[in-house]
C-alpha positions in Angstrom: 59.4 40.7 89.2 61.8 40.3 86.3 64.3 38.1 88.2 62.4 34.8 87.4 62.7 35.5 83.7 66.4 36.5 84.0 67.0 33.3 85.9 65.4 31.3 83.1 67.7 32.9 80.6 70.8 32.0 82.7 69.7 28.5 83.7 68.5 27.7 80.2 71.9 28.6 78.7 74.8 26.2 78.9 77.6 28.1 80.6 75.3 30.9 81.6 76.6 33.0 84.5 74.4 36.0 85.0 71.7 38.2 83.4 70.3 41.7 83.9 67.7 44.1 82.8 69.0 47.7 82.8 68.2 51.1 81.4 70.6 52.9 79.1 71.7 55.3 81.9 73.3 52.3 83.7 70.6 51.9 86.3 69.8 48.2 86.9 66.1 47.2 87.0 66.7 43.6 88.1 69.4 40.9 87.8 70.2 37.3 88.5 73.6 35.8 89.0 74.6 32.2 89.8 76.3 32.0 93.3 79.7 31.3 91.7 79.6 34.2 89.3 83.1 35.6 89.1 82.0 39.2 88.6 79.2 41.7 89.4 76.7 41.7 86.4 75.5 45.2 87.4 79.0 46.6 87.0 79.3 45.0 83.6 75.9 46.3 82.5 76.7 49.9 83.6 80.0 49.9 81.7 78.4 48.3 78.6 75.5 50.8 78.6 78.0 53.5 77.5 79.2 51.2 74.7 75.6 50.4 73.6 74.7 54.1 73.3 77.8 54.7 71.1 76.9 51.8 68.9 73.3 53.1 68.5 74.6 56.5 67.5 76.9 55.0 65.0 74.2 52.9 63.5 71.9 56.0 63.2 74.7 58.0 61.5 75.2 55.2 59.0 71.5 54.9 58.5 71.8 51.2 59.3 68.6 51.0 61.3 68.0 50.4 65.0 70.4 48.4 67.0 68.9 45.0 68.0 71.7 42.9 69.4 75.3 43.2 70.5 77.8 40.5 71.5 81.0 41.3 73.3 83.5 38.4 73.5 86.4 38.7 76.0 88.8 36.0 77.2 86.9 35.1 80.3 83.3 35.9 79.3 81.0 36.6 76.4 78.1 39.0 77.0 75.1 39.1 74.7 73.0 42.2 74.8 69.5 42.6 73.3 67.9 46.1 73.1 64.3 45.9 74.3 63.1 49.5 73.6 64.4 53.0 73.6 65.1 52.9 77.3 66.1 49.3 78.3 68.2 46.4 77.4 68.7 42.8 78.6 72.0 41.0 78.8 73.4 37.6 79.6 77.0 36.6 80.3 78.3 33.2 79.3 81.5 31.3 80.1 84.0 30.9 77.2 82.9 27.3 76.7 79.2 28.2 77.0 76.6 28.2 74.2 76.4 31.7 72.9 73.8 30.7 70.3 71.5 29.5 73.0 72.0 32.7 75.0 71.0 34.7 71.9 67.9 32.5 71.5 66.9 32.8 75.1 67.1 36.6 75.0 65.1 36.8 71.8 62.4 34.5 73.3 62.2 36.2 76.7 62.3 39.8 75.4 58.5 39.9 74.8 57.9 38.6 78.3 60.0 41.3 79.8 58.4 44.0 77.7 54.9 42.8 78.7 55.8 43.2 82.4 57.4 46.7 82.0 
C-alpha cells in the first residue's frame, strides 16, 4: 500500500537508493529499494530508530520542540529521516553524489500522503 509512495520518493530523487516507512520500535511497515541497493534499508531503519528516539529525548530535555527531520551523512550514503507522528517515520537513503535537498523535499511532500493512508 505504501510502497508506491516510497518508490516515488526514491525514483524522484537523483541518487536515491531506498526508502522505508517504519515505527520507532524498528518494525518496518513497508519499503522500496532499487535492485542494485548496496544494503538492506530495513536494517538501516532499525538501527537508526534507536538514534531517532535518543534525539527526540534530547530535544525534549532542551525544550527545543518536536523533532521533525534528521540527516545522517556517512561516506557511502546519506539517509534523511522525517518524523511522521509519535509512532512512525519515513526515510530515504541517497548515494554520496545524490541530491539530498531533493530527498528532503520528496519526504516533506509525500509525508501527508503516507499519513492519510495510515
